[in-house]
N, C-alpha and C positions, 0 to 999 in steps of 0.2 A: 662533647656534644653541645652544639650551639642551640639555644632556645630563644625564640621570639615570644615574649610574654603575651603580646596582643593576639597573635595567631593561635597560641596555645589555649588562651582563654576562650576564643571564638570556637575552636574545635571541641573543647569540653562542653560548652553550651550546646553546640550543634548535636553532639552525641546524645546529650540528655533529651533534646527536642525529638530526635528520631526515635529514641526508646519510648517516649511518651506516645508516639503514634500507635504502638501496638495495643496498649490499653484503650486508646481512642478507637481503634478498629474494633476492639471487643464491644464497646458501647454501640458503635455503628451497626455491626452485625447483630448484636444481641437484640437491639430494638427492632430489627427487620424480621426476626424470626417470630414464631408463635410463642405465646406465653409459657407453654409447657416445655420449651426448649432453650429459653434464654440463658440459663446458667451453663448448660453444656456448650452453647455457642461461645460464650465468653471464656470458658475454661480452655477451649481449643486454642485461643489466642495466647492466654497466659501460660499454658504448658509449653508452647513454642519458645517462649522466653527461656524456660528452664533447659529444655533439651538442646536447642541450638546453641545456647551459651556454652554448655558442656562440650559439645562437638567442636565448636569453633576454637575454644581454648586448647582442646586436646590435639587437634590436627587440622581443623578447617582453615585457619588463617594460613597455615603453611601450604595447603593444597591450592588456595586461591592466590597467594601473593609471593610465595617463595619462587626463586628461579631454579631451573634445572638445566642440565647440559643437553645439547642436541635437540632433536626433533620432539622429544617428550615435552619440552617447555612450551610447545605450541598448544598443548592440550590440557596440561595439569601442572601445578606447582610441585615443589619438592617437599621434603620433610625436615628441613633444617631447623624449624622453629616449633617443633612439637612441644606442647605445653607452654608456648610463648617463651621458651628458653632463649635468652639473648636479645629479645625484643626491647627490653627496658634499657639496654645500653646504646641503642641507636636513635637517630633523629630522622624525621621525614623532611628531606630537602633542607636540612639544617635549620628548620623553623620550629617544629614542635616534636615532642617525644613520639617515637614509633608506637609505643604502647597506646597512645591516644588514637593514632590512626587505626590500630587493630580494634580498639573499642568502637570507634565510629563505624567501621565496616561490619562489625558484629551486629550492630543494630539494623543494618540493611538486610543481613541474612535472616534475622528474626522475623521482621515484618513480611519478607517475601514468603516464608513458609506459612505464616499466619494467614496471609491473604487467601491461600488455597482453600481454607476451611469453609469459606462462605458458599462454595459450590455444593457442599455435602451436608448442609444443615439438616438437623432432625433425625439423621439415620445412620451415623457412623459410630462404631464401637470406639469408646474412648481409648482403650488400650491399643487398639489397632492404629488409631491416629497418632498416639505417642510413638509407636515404632516407625510409622511412616515419616514423621518429622525428621527423625535422625537419618533414616536411609535416604530420603529425598534430598536433604541438605548435602549429604556426602556425595551422592552419585550425580546429582543434577546441579544444585546451586553452586557448590564450590568450584567445579570445573568451568561452568559458564562465567562466573566472576573472573576466573583466570583468563579465559578467552578474551574478554572485553576490557578488563581493567588491570589484569595482572601480568601483562606482557605476552599473552597468548596470540593465537593466529589472527583473531579478529582485530586485536590491537595493532599487529603488524600491518594488516591491510589498510587500516585507517578508519575504521568505523567510529562514528561519533555517538556517544551516549554519555551525556554529562553527569546524570545522577541516577540512572537505572531504568530507563524506559524499556530497554531490552533485557538487562540482567534481572530486574525485579518484576516489572509488570507483564511483559510478554511471556516471560518465563513462568510466572505464577498463573497467568491466564490460560496458557496452554495446558499446564498441569491440572488446573481446575476442570477444564473440559474433559480431560482423560479420566479423572477420578469420578466425575459425575456419570460418565458412561460405565465405569466399573461398578459403581454402587447402584445404579439404576434410579428410577423415579421414586419419589416419596409416595407413600400410600395415600391414595386419594388425589394425587396431583391432577389438576385441571378439572376435577370433579367437586372438590371442596375448596372453600375460601382459605387461602394461606397468606393473608395480608399481614403486614408488619403489626406487631402487637403494641408497640410503644414508640411513636414517632418522636417523642421528646428525647428518648435515648439516642435515636438516630441523629437528631440535630446536635446533641451534645457531642456525640462521636465525630460528627463532621467538623465541628469547631475545633476539637482536639487534633484531628488529622490536619486541618488547614494550618493551625498554629505550628504543629510539629514539622510540617512540610517545608517551612522556611529553613530549618536545619538540614533537612533532607536535600534540598536543592542548593541553597546558597552555601551550605556547609561543604558541598561537594567540590567547591573551588579549592578547598584545603588551604585557604588563606583568607585574611580579612582585607580584601582589596576591592578594586573597581568591578571586577568580574563577579565577585560575590554580590555586590550591590545590584548589578544587572540581573543576575539570577533571581534575586529576591523580588525585584520589581516585576520581572516577567512572570514569576509564579503568581503574584497577586493579580495581575492583569488577566492572564489566561484563565485563572480560576473564576474570577468574577464574571467574565464574559461567557464562559461555558455554563455557569449556573443560570445566567439570564437566557442564554440560547435554549437550554433545556426547558425552561418555563414557557418560552414562546412556542416551542414545538408542542408541549402539552396543551397549552391554551388553544392552539389552532386545531390540534388533533382530537382532543377530548373535551374541550370546553372549560377545563379547570387547570389552574396552576397550583401545584401541590407542594407540601413540605418535603415529601419524599423526592419530588422532582428537583427541588433546589439543592437538596443534599446530594443526590446522585449526580447532578450536573456539576456541582463543585468538585466532587471527587474525580469525575471524568476530566475536567480541566487540569486538576493537579497531576493526574496520570499523564496526560498528553504533553504537558509542558516539561515534564521531568527530563526526558532525554535532550531537550532543546534549550533549557533555560539559560545556559551560559554561552550559547552559540549564536543567538539571534537577537535582532533589534526588537523593541517593544511592539512595533506594528505587527511584526511577524508572530509574536507571542499572542497578540489579540486575535489574529487570524487562526492560529492553532486552537485557541480556546473556543472560538466560534464553531469551527469544524467539529471539535470534540463534543461540545454540548449537543449539537444538532444530530450528528451521526450516531453517537452512543445512545441518545434517546430513542433512536430507531433500532439500534443493534440489540438492545435488551429484549426485543420481541423475537429475535431469531430462535430462541430456545423453543418457542411454541411452534414455529414453522418446521424446525428440524427434529423436534421431539426429544430433547435432552433436558433434564431437570437441573439446571444451574440455579440453585435455590436463591442466591442473593446477587445474581448478575455479575459474577466475577468475570465471565467471558465478555459480556457486552460492554463492560466498563474498562476493565484492566487490559484484556487482550486487545480489544479494538482500539481503545484509547492509546495504549502503548504503541501500536502500529501507526496510528495517525501521527503521533509525535515523532517517532523514529523516521518515518518516510518523509515527513515534511522537511526534515533537515536536508534531505537531498535537493530540495528546492531553495530554501531560505537561509541556510547556514551562512553566517558572515564572519564569525570569529573562531576559526579553527586554531588550535594551539599545539597539536602534537604532530610529529612527523607522519606523513601519509594522509593527513586529513586536509580536505579542500573546502572552499566555499561552495555554496549550492549552485544549482543550475541557472538561476536567474542572474547570478553575478558572473559566472564563468562561461556559460554556454556548454559546459562539459557534463556528460552523463555519468562520470566516474563515481562521484560521491553519492548520487542518487542510486546507482547500482549497489553500492555498499550498504546503503540504508535500507534497501529491500532485502539484500542477502542476509544481513544480521537477523532481522525478525523471522525470516523463513527458516534459517538454520537453527536458531535457538528455539523457535516454536516447535519445530519437528522433533528436535532432540528431547525437549522437555515433555512433549506429548507422548512420544513413544516410550521413553524411559519411565514416565509416571504410570502409563498404562500397565507396563510390565510389573513395576513395583506393586501397584495396586492389586493386580491379579494374583501375584505370589502371596501377598498378605491375606487376600480373600480366601485363597485355597488352603492356606496353612492355619491361620487363627481366626479367619472370618472377619470381614470388614464391616458388615452391616448388622445392625441390631435386629432382633426378632420383630415381626410385624405387630404383635400385641404390645410390645414395649414401645414401639413407635407411636401407636395409637394412644396408649396411656400417657406417654410423655417421657422423653429421654432424661429429663432432669430427675424425676422421681425414681425411675427404674435403674438408672446408672449411678446417680450421685446421692440418692436418698434425700434430696432437697427440692424445694420449690422456690422460684424467684419471688413469688408473692404469696403472703399468708393472709388472704382477705376473706377466707371462708370460715366455716365452723369446723373445729377439730373434733372428730368423733373417736371413740375407742376402737371402732372397727376400721378406721381409715381416715383419709384427709379429703375434705370437700373444699374446693377452691375454684377460682376462675379457670383452672386448667381443665376442668371437666367434672364428672361425677365422682363420688367418693371412691377412693382406691382402697381395696381390701388390704389389710396389713400383710397378708401373705404375698401380695403382688409387689410389695415394696422391695424387691430384690435389687441388688447392685450387680449389673452386668458390665464388666469391663469390655 
């Protein structure tokens, strides 16, 4: 097994950076919820690290990246590396250990699952969420990763997705929409204020996501080379411009540029540049960022128009942002590097790559939405997916986890008085999985 120490070191660092994104997401989402739900929201991200890691090691890597014989390989991988048996003896392109590649891809699976949780803040049973993470990763994420990155049918067609615009963000965004429909609206939605309780946490989470995303995007080159450098710079440019564009839209529309706006705009830019970062010139990355910041600032309002309660705007940022980045490649892709991939329309005059870049999001979005809706309904009918209304009003942190994120009030023998609301009687402090 040949090993290049430079590439191995870069991939180990990139893997750690991407893993850091999930705690970063926990801060980002946690700050956006109400105070009485912050711990539960963060726990949903952290438990995804546990469950997806176990599933990935047991069989997920094999389903995503093993090859099989015949037509089956177009849709799902084999089971040659259950338990990662044999992975340690191989190298990826004779440059770094295959075990490092498996670890790197694991971190993508983790954050994809965690992203979905933002759509169902305040109202999901924790035990049901735990079950969902395993089932969804198995039935939805692992096959989709195989389609696009593991030699499946979208790979063969030539779809371009450098770091996960389709596999991660469109996939998670479509699932978030389905799960929001399954669980329904929060109690008091559009009647009570449900503003972010701690914008400091939101900005901290944004910073961690932005930092970790360099491993997410530049690391996806799977080498320490010029393309990794291009992906790194494109990530920075698109993100900065998207954050600025969101602020401009806010100022023109609402009269104020907000901290939540700069955080949301930055994440929209990160999402949109993800599929394109290694395929486009810097000017194109800037254009993608501009579109993402402006369009996603508008798209987060769609939930009010269509009446679905996507609590933390997963659909408006990740689904819409992912589609912007994926489809943009059909126009501005300049550096395709796999068989079947082509430059974009402005360079070739051909509609082929544009057609593929539309096909990928449509197919993955529909697959994820339909399967997620079915999974969610089955869980809801069997073990129940939504907490009781009184528990939701009291606060999911205290009723499910017997904890509160902030202990700023007076503790009484009869209950807890805090910024979460009035004192909670001791008998109400039940733990409902």
